[in-house]
BAFI-3210 file (N, C-alpha, C; in Angstrom, 3 decimals, decimal comma, padded with zeros to 6 digits):
// residues 194
n [1|2|3|4|5|6|7|8|9|10|11|12|13|14|15|16|17|18|19|20|21|22|23|24|25|26|27|28|29|30|31|32|33|34|35|36|37|38|39|40|41|42|43|44|45|46|47|48|49|50|51|52|53|54|55|56|57|58|59|60|61|62|63|64|65|66|67|68|69|70|71|72|73|74|75|76|77|78|79|80|81|82|83|84|85|86|87|88|89|90|91|92|93|94|95|96|97|98|99|100|101|102|103|104|105|106|107|108|109|110|111|112|113|114|115|116|117|118|119|120|121|122|123|124|125|126|127|128|129|130|131|132|133|134|135|136|137|138|139|140|141|142|143|144|145|146|147|148|149|150|151|152|153|154|155|156|157|158|159|160|161|162|163|164|165|166|167|168|169|170|171|172|173|174|175|176|177|178|179|180|181|182|183|184|185|186|187|188|189|190|191|192|193|194]
n.u [097,921|097,070|096,318|094,244|092,926|093,871|095,101|092,890|091,430|092,782|092,207|090,415|088,316|085,969|085,839|084,200|081,725|078,250|076,992|077,708|078,099|078,267|079,439|078,473|079,674|080,065|079,648|078,455|076,228|074,186|074,452|074,057|075,012|074,956|074,103|072,126|071,076|069,669|069,187|070,137|069,945|072,844|075,615|079,069|081,491|084,064|085,127|085,418|083,980|085,703|086,629|089,155|090,396|091,789|090,271|090,933|089,825|087,032|085,579|087,211|090,278|093,504|095,175|093,711|092,544|089,540|087,842|086,957|085,073|086,617|087,545|088,632|090,340|088,732|088,306|085,431|083,723|080,916|079,960|077,530|075,757|074,940|074,171|074,717|073,613|075,334|076,245|079,252|080,226|079,723|081,759|083,957|083,318|082,997|085,551|086,859|085,489|086,309|089,036|091,010|093,031|091,595|091,148|089,839|088,486|087,815|085,153|083,280|079,804|076,756|073,346|070,494|067,270|063,824|061,693|058,830|059,037|061,653|065,040|066,281|068,866|069,924|070,977|074,492|077,140|079,872|081,346|082,275|084,291|085,383|088,389|090,414|093,553|096,104|098,474|098,177|098,762|096,889|095,876|094,919|094,693|094,251|092,766|091,838|088,345|087,392|089,314|088,928|086,235|086,513|088,116|086,388|084,245|085,170|086,031|085,791|084,929|084,959|082,697|081,102|080,368|082,317|081,077|078,378|078,632|079,247|076,934|074,894|075,640|075,327|072,538|071,643|072,531|070,940|068,461|068,814|068,614|070,758|073,487|076,321|078,953|081,291|080,740|078,437|079,445|081,262|079,441|078,064|080,106|080,421|078,443|079,568|080,768|079,064]
n.v [118,506|115,888|112,676|110,639|108,277|105,538|105,046|105,211|102,983|100,999|101,330|099,694|099,654|098,398|095,832|093,030|093,721|094,085|096,470|099,982|102,826|106,122|109,303|112,493|115,777|118,023|118,822|116,370|116,358|117,732|117,011|114,225|112,275|109,525|106,058|105,090|103,279|104,156|107,289|109,438|112,143|113,007|113,159|113,896|113,829|115,910|117,076|119,776|121,631|123,116|125,519|124,880|123,336|123,024|123,167|121,880|120,549|120,478|122,807|124,791|125,517|124,154|126,417|128,374|127,600|126,624|126,793|124,272|122,198|120,621|118,640|119,471|118,418|119,056|119,516|118,904|119,946|119,609|118,196|118,443|116,580|114,515|111,107|108,269|105,095|102,819|100,526|098,569|098,832|101,426|102,964|103,126|105,032|107,246|107,508|108,524|110,932|112,268|112,548|114,546|114,850|113,847|111,327|108,145|107,706|106,185|106,757|107,266|107,674|109,395|108,958|111,046|111,200|111,898|113,657|114,822|118,262|118,427|117,268|114,115|112,122|109,054|105,803|104,934|104,317|102,922|104,665|105,944|108,720|111,150|112,649|115,502|116,234|118,365|117,515|116,982|117,903|119,736|121,141|124,175|125,557|127,637|130,877|134,368|135,119|136,891|136,650|133,974|134,070|135,838|134,325|132,159|133,513|134,148|131,841|129,117|126,022|122,782|121,584|123,697|126,928|128,034|129,559|128,745|126,197|126,772|128,249|126,369|124,456|125,923|126,340|123,669|122,976|124,653|123,504|121,127|122,035|122,976|124,864|126,419|128,136|128,877|128,328|129,934|132,450|132,854|132,826|135,185|137,064|136,742|138,303|140,741|140,570|140,615]
n.w [087,536|089,742|089,298|091,012|090,521|090,102|092,579|094,312|093,530|094,756|097,362|099,122|101,325|101,938|100,879|099,534|100,493|099,839|099,588|100,123|102,183|101,155|101,890|101,064|100,914|099,461|096,153|095,796|097,393|096,071|093,417|092,433|090,275|089,826|090,240|093,005|095,926|098,132|099,860|102,517|104,841|106,692|109,057|109,840|112,427|113,851|111,640|109,275|106,626|103,937|101,479|100,123|098,242|095,038|091,809|088,864|086,827|086,789|087,887|087,129|085,387|084,370|084,167|085,470|088,194|089,916|093,121|095,324|097,625|100,414|103,272|106,548|109,465|112,487|115,673|117,582|115,678|113,402|110,403|108,076|105,569|102,748|102,718|100,739|099,836|098,064|095,401|095,038|092,378|091,615|092,530|090,729|088,545|090,258|091,307|089,079|088,736|091,061|090,812|090,955|093,120|095,306|097,773|098,684|101,901|105,053|107,280|110,345|110,178|110,891|110,669|110,015|111,320|110,684|112,782|113,294|113,026|113,683|113,432|114,284|115,722|114,241|113,462|113,513|111,249|109,319|106,633|103,370|102,380|099,995|100,175|100,079|100,927|102,416|101,283|098,596|095,171|094,137|096,208|097,611|099,963|102,907|102,705|102,617|103,107|101,187|099,131|098,433|097,569|095,392|093,640|093,179|091,992|089,440|088,205|085,943|084,478|082,742|083,946|084,521|086,027|088,797|090,666|090,479|091,564|094,281|095,026|094,585|096,467|098,862|098,782|098,896|101,448|102,993|102,422|103,726|106,219|107,665|109,034|107,722|108,421|107,008|104,251|103,863|104,442|102,358|100,254|100,828|100,416|097,683|096,526|096,098|093,688|091,506]
ca.u [096,874|097,492|095,197|094,202|092,043|094,490|095,274|091,600|090,985|093,490|091,747|089,199|087,968|084,744|085,895|083,271|080,423|077,289|076,698|078,609|077,580|079,132|079,016|078,755|079,687|080,207|078,715|077,710|074,945|073,173|074,677|074,264|074,857|075,321|073,011|072,208|069,973|068,904|069,951|069,645|070,771|073,757|076,710|080,284|082,011|085,499|085,513|084,792|084,023|086,455|086,891|090,611|090,899|091,729|089,574|091,541|089,162|085,577|085,106|088,301|091,187|094,870|095,726|092,885|091,736|088,488|087,967|085,861|085,080|087,268|087,340|089,800|090,055|088,352|087,736|084,172|082,886|080,011|079,761|076,316|075,734|074,004|074,748|074,137|073,951|075,669|076,904|080,677|080,533|079,562|082,989|084,864|083,072|083,236|086,998|087,204|084,923|087,043|090,441|091,956|093,584|090,761|091,345|088,819|088,805|086,725|084,746|081,983|078,778|075,512|072,170|069,481|065,900|062,850|060,748|058,056|059,802|063,051|065,813|066,824|069,928|069,612|072,102|075,831|077,801|081,072|081,130|083,396|084,314|086,520|089,061|091,609|094,360|097,081|099,639|097,929|099,231|095,820|095,434|095,218|094,823|093,489|092,885|090,767|087,040|087,291|090,136|088,237|085,055|086,977|088,538|085,183|083,410|085,696|086,506|084,843|085,564|084,091|081,441|080,345|081,002|082,635|080,043|077,194|078,956|079,087|075,537|074,125|075,957|074,672|071,108|071,456|072,696|069,712|067,397|069,070|068,365|072,013|074,227|077,755|079,425|082,289|080,061|077,529|080,251|081,754|078,269|077,811|081,169|080,209|077,549|080,399|081,321|077,985]
ca.v [117,714|114,584|111,770|109,658|107,161|104,232|104,919|104,944|101,622|100,113|101,653|098,885|099,523|097,618|094,663|091,960|094,253|094,230|097,894|100,878|104,180|107,205|110,584|113,647|117,035|119,101|118,678|115,110|116,595|118,205|116,510|112,779|111,756|108,117|105,234|104,781|102,461|105,073|108,441|109,958|113,167|112,439|114,048|113,325|114,712|116,102|117,577|121,018|121,844|124,308|125,706|124,955|122,437|123,553|122,376|122,115|119,712|120,609|124,181|125,665|124,943|124,111|127,772|129,187|126,653|127,068|126,292|123,381|121,783|119,466|118,628|119,543|117,935|120,166|118,929|119,473|120,382|118,661|118,500|117,818|116,293|113,491|109,766|107,445|103,665|102,485|099,246|098,805|099,203|102,876|103,631|103,383|106,358|108,275|107,703|109,405|112,252|112,870|112,196|115,659|114,987|113,258|109,915|107,498|107,511|105,585|107,592|106,960|108,672|109,277|109,332|111,874|110,795|112,983|113,499|116,062|119,318|118,409|116,104|113,357|111,203|107,641|104,883|105,281|103,246|103,377|105,002|106,517|110,083|111,504|113,690|116,125|116,762|119,386|116,967|116,748|119,067|120,685|121,801|125,612|125,973|128,738|132,231|135,211|134,872|137,714|136,039|132,753|134,487|136,418|133,216|131,420|134,351|134,259|130,545|128,354|124,835|121,915|121,279|124,925|127,989|127,765|130,263|127,876|125,126|127,288|128,620|125,128|123,845|126,717|126,042|122,296|122,985|125,251|122,496|120,145|122,693|123,095|126,114|126,250|129,525|129,083|128,377|131,082|133,677|133,005|133,200|136,607|137,806|136,648|139,381|141,881|140,324|140,394]
ca.w [088,174|090,250|089,083|092,102|090,154|090,365|094,032|094,944|093,226|095,684|098,717|099,224|102,740|102,103|099,994|099,856|100,893|098,736|099,461|100,848|102,390|100,702|102,452|100,223|101,664|098,479|095,033|095,903|098,057|095,120|092,052|092,514|088,916|089,902|090,758|094,438|096,432|098,977|100,346|103,789|105,462|107,681|109,417|110,395|113,471|113,837|110,323|108,823|105,179|103,557|100,045|100,081|097,206|093,679|090,795|087,554|085,828|086,820|088,114|086,743|084,394|084,921|084,247|086,373|088,964|090,814|094,499|095,691|099,027|101,016|104,713|107,423|110,821|113,358|116,878|118,032|114,552|112,774|108,984|107,561|104,148|102,303|102,605|099,677|099,848|096,681|095,163|094,796|090,988|091,462|092,931|089,599|087,972|091,274|091,360|087,957|089,054|092,180|090,571|091,094|094,463|096,362|098,081|099,515|103,312|105,823|108,418|110,938|109,865|111,651|109,884|110,666|111,086|110,783|113,890|113,213|112,375|114,126|113,021|115,403|115,317|114,083|113,531|113,048|110,506|108,633|105,239|102,625|101,870|099,148|100,941|099,497|102,022|102,041|100,583|097,177|094,419|093,818|097,437|097,609|101,349|103,495|102,159|103,154|102,482|099,989|098,083|097,999|096,809|094,133|092,782|092,805|091,122|088,080|087,706|085,129|083,912|081,944|084,650|084,732|086,804|090,191|091,426|090,534|092,512|095,636|095,277|094,692|097,753|099,909|098,725|099,372|102,904|103,555|102,310|104,777|107,499|108,398|108,886|107,504|108,446|105,954|102,948|103,790|104,413|100,975|099,457|101,086|099,735|096,222|096,078|095,707|092,353|090,526]
c.u [097,447|096,291|095,238|093,373|092,641|094,695|093,967|091,122|091,713|093,000|090,380|088,838|086,780|084,695|084,931|081,909|079,522|076,902|077,589|077,881|078,640|078,581|079,455|078,654|079,849|079,175|077,932|076,385|073,872|073,353|075,042|074,010|075,358|074,133|073,217|070,951|069,058|069,803|069,298|070,531|071,611|074,787|077,909|080,827|083,530|086,034|084,767|085,007|084,776|086,657|088,394|091,211|090,749|090,982|090,115|090,763|087,640|085,128|086,191|089,130|092,579|095,484|094,978|091,976|090,639|088,788|086,726|086,074|085,976|086,966|088,672|089,388|089,800|087,606|086,470|083,246|082,008|079,802|078,556|076,409|074,696|074,744|073,974|074,578|074,126|076,221|078,365|081,023|080,400|080,869|083,901|084,572|083,255|084,733|087,465|086,711|085,775|088,557|091,451|092,372|092,792|091,061|090,181|089,342|087,576|086,437|083,478|080,992|077,495|074,368|071,243|068,113|064,989|061,888|059,961|058,857|061,270|063,737|066,378|067,887|069,393|070,909|073,404|076,408|079,095|080,739|082,394|083,195|085,443|087,128|090,295|092,389|095,434|098,292|099,353|098,262|098,160|095,338|095,872|095,367|093,989|093,785|091,784|089,458|086,893|088,110|089,493|087,045|085,455|087,376|087,327|084,351|083,865|086,224|085,392|085,593|084,566|082,748|080,616|081,093|081,234|081,580|078,790|077,411|078,706|077,626|074,645|074,387|075,276|073,172|070,820|071,594|071,489|068,564|067,574|068,810|069,616|072,696|075,694|078,343|080,408|081,624|079,198|078,291|080,833|080,610|077,974|078,852|080,998|079,331|078,341|080,871|080,254|077,939]
c.v [116,356|113,657|110,650|108,412|105,808|104,011|104,556|103,526|100,583|100,303|100,998|098,624|098,589|096,439|093,589|092,428|094,388|095,680|098,682|102,200|105,190|108,507|111,713|114,927|118,247|118,908|117,374|115,286|116,892|117,691|115,040|112,179|110,314|107,368|104,992|104,033|103,264|106,224|108,966|111,105|112,533|113,495|113,244|114,327|114,778|116,626|118,877|121,165|123,153|124,341|125,912|124,054|123,086|122,609|122,766|121,429|119,837|122,070|125,220|124,958|124,858|125,506|128,660|128,272|127,342|126,554|125,469|122,877|120,578|119,544|118,789|118,998|119,131|119,596|119,670|119,935|119,240|119,114|117,715|117,625|115,237|112,163|108,978|106,002|103,243|101,066|099,527|099,249|100,709|103,609|103,965|104,728|107,493|108,554|108,637|110,819|112,994|112,723|113,310|115,870|114,360|111,773|109,402|107,354|106,940|106,467|107,025|108,058|108,350|109,774|110,213|111,323|111,995|112,678|114,798|117,097|119,323|117,152|115,426|112,394|109,787|106,851|105,494|104,074|103,782|103,631|105,562|107,999|110,157|112,750|114,188|116,773|117,710|118,834|116,607|118,030|120,108|121,459|123,266|126,173|127,182|130,047|133,058|134,882|135,667|137,123|134,765|133,120|135,045|135,309|132,430|132,209|134,309|132,948|129,797|127,173|123,992|121,582|122,528|125,910|127,544|128,403|129,397|126,735|125,613|127,600|127,389|124,427|124,600|126,424|124,638|122,221|123,606|124,239|121,392|120,725|122,857|124,421|125,773|127,645|129,816|129,254|129,630|132,412|133,911|133,427|134,691|137,478|137,811|137,763|140,605|141,762|140,057|141,508]
c.w [088,579|090,181|090,122|091,764|090,527|091,864|094,709|094,686|094,065|097,119|098,947|100,672|102,966|101,132|100,469|100,316|099,660|098,522|100,412|101,049|101,984|101,256|101,536|101,024|100,747|097,385|095,095|096,644|097,023|093,693|092,127|091,138|088,841|090,485|092,250|094,856|097,348|099,374|101,608|104,245|106,569|108,068|109,873|111,406|113,386|112,519|110,032|107,320|104,891|102,042|099,843|099,004|095,839|092,760|089,426|086,437|085,802|086,880|087,850|085,690|085,024|085,076|085,238|087,186|089,772|092,214|094,813|097,118|099,279|102,506|105,420|108,784|111,720|114,562|117,294|116,922|114,049|111,336|108,480|106,051|103,833|102,150|101,563|099,874|098,403|096,603|094,801|093,370|090,734|091,788|091,754|088,929|088,977|091,431|090,251|088,246|090,083|092,028|090,842|092,557|095,587|096,522|098,911|100,940|104,009|107,030|109,041|110,556|110,595|110,785|110,707|110,319|111,211|111,923|113,973|112,444|112,779|113,631|114,262|114,888|115,208|114,165|113,026|112,331|109,926|107,174|104,624|102,404|100,851|099,779|100,197|100,631|101,497|101,307|099,125|096,396|094,104|095,046|097,425|099,014|101,711|102,776|102,797|102,435|101,197|098,840|097,541|097,129|095,446|093,156|092,290|091,800|089,668|087,500|086,997|084,532|083,146|082,610|084,943|085,602|088,240|091,093|091,575|091,527|093,939|095,954|095,406|096,016|098,892|099,950|099,261|100,890|103,585|103,517|103,339|106,167|108,334|108,089|108,672|107,354|107,325|104,585|102,831|103,785|103,017|100,065|099,613|100,370|098,227|095,691|095,627|094,268|091,303|089,520]
res [m|f|d|t|t|a|l|n|q|q|r|n|f|f|d|g|h|a|d|i|w|l|f|g|y|g|s|l|i|w|k|a|d|f|a|y|l|e|r|q|p|a|f|i|t|g|w|a|r|r|f|w|q|g|s|h|d|h|r|g|t|p|d|a|p|g|r|v|a|t|l|i|r|a|q|g|e|v|c|h|g|m|a|y|r|i|t|p|d|v|l|a|p|l|d|v|r|e|k|n|g|y|l|r|e|k|v|p|l|t|f|l|g|q|h|g|d|t|q|t|e|k|a|t|t|e|g|l|i|y|l|a|t|e|d|n|p|a|f|l|g|e|a|s|l|d|d|i|a|h|q|i|a|y|s|h|g|p|s|g|s|n|k|a|y|l|l|n|l|a|q|a|l|r|e|l|g|t|d|d|a|h|v|f|a|i|e|e|q|l|h|r|y|q]
***
């Protein structure tokens, strides 16, 4: 495992700000176990969610890592999630939570407003994401949907089963009213391993 905690504490993109927007695209959508001032559905463009990051400390173990979400650059793609307005002191525990290869990165994010039954775009601002790229030691990379589903079906770590992580994320995305072909295809493959 490569602990990125110290590196992240040096990545102060918003020094001096009283609050920061954090964009969650994985477990942060449905497991916000941190204090926040407000939360809003949002999206980022040019990124796609993929289950290509290994989890040795939450949804798997060093000997049998699970697979969790990260982002890859993907021109024309839109990744929906949840934005949280937080105070800077919240970053320290988040750095620990995301220490297995994730680094803070700055991205433009767009909030979604509610207009009747349809979502409409609202303001855009800069925010933070935690991103695990292919140069971190826990990165597992691309695999077939079946191989990913098989690994997720049988991985378990201190934070629970990898399967629960994926199913909770799929449910959270449905509640946001968004489609994610990668996540839903893995969810469909998981039915083979029940």
